[in-house]
C-alpha positions, 0 to 999 in steps of 0.5 A: 021900383014896382018889384019892391015889397012892403013886408019882409019876413021869413017863415023859418026852416029849423034846419037853416041857421041864417037866411038873407032876404033876396031883395037889396032895395027897400022902401023906408016904410018896409015892415020887418016881421021877426018870428019867435026864435028869430032875430033880424040883422039889418044893414043899410047902405052897408052899415049896421042899422039895428038888430031886431027881436021878435015883433014887427018893425019899420025901416025908417030914416033917423034924419028929417026928410026934405021931400015927401018922396019915398026913400029907398035904401040899399038894404040887406036883411038877415034872419037868424034862427036862435031857437 
């Protein structure tokens, strides 16, 4: 768990259309930063969670937690250059 990160972002290369973040485990408190001319697609446990536009967002759980331990998701984050 020590190698998980708290902020995910991609400083875009205009020649690259899609970039997948290399880590596949994220805390529910992980922030996603989407730059101008980008969108981010987030899959949690293999299901589409959301598509994010420019801004800063937090991966979060929609149902209530029973325990206060940090939740870890199997998560894929794709950044797409749209500009």
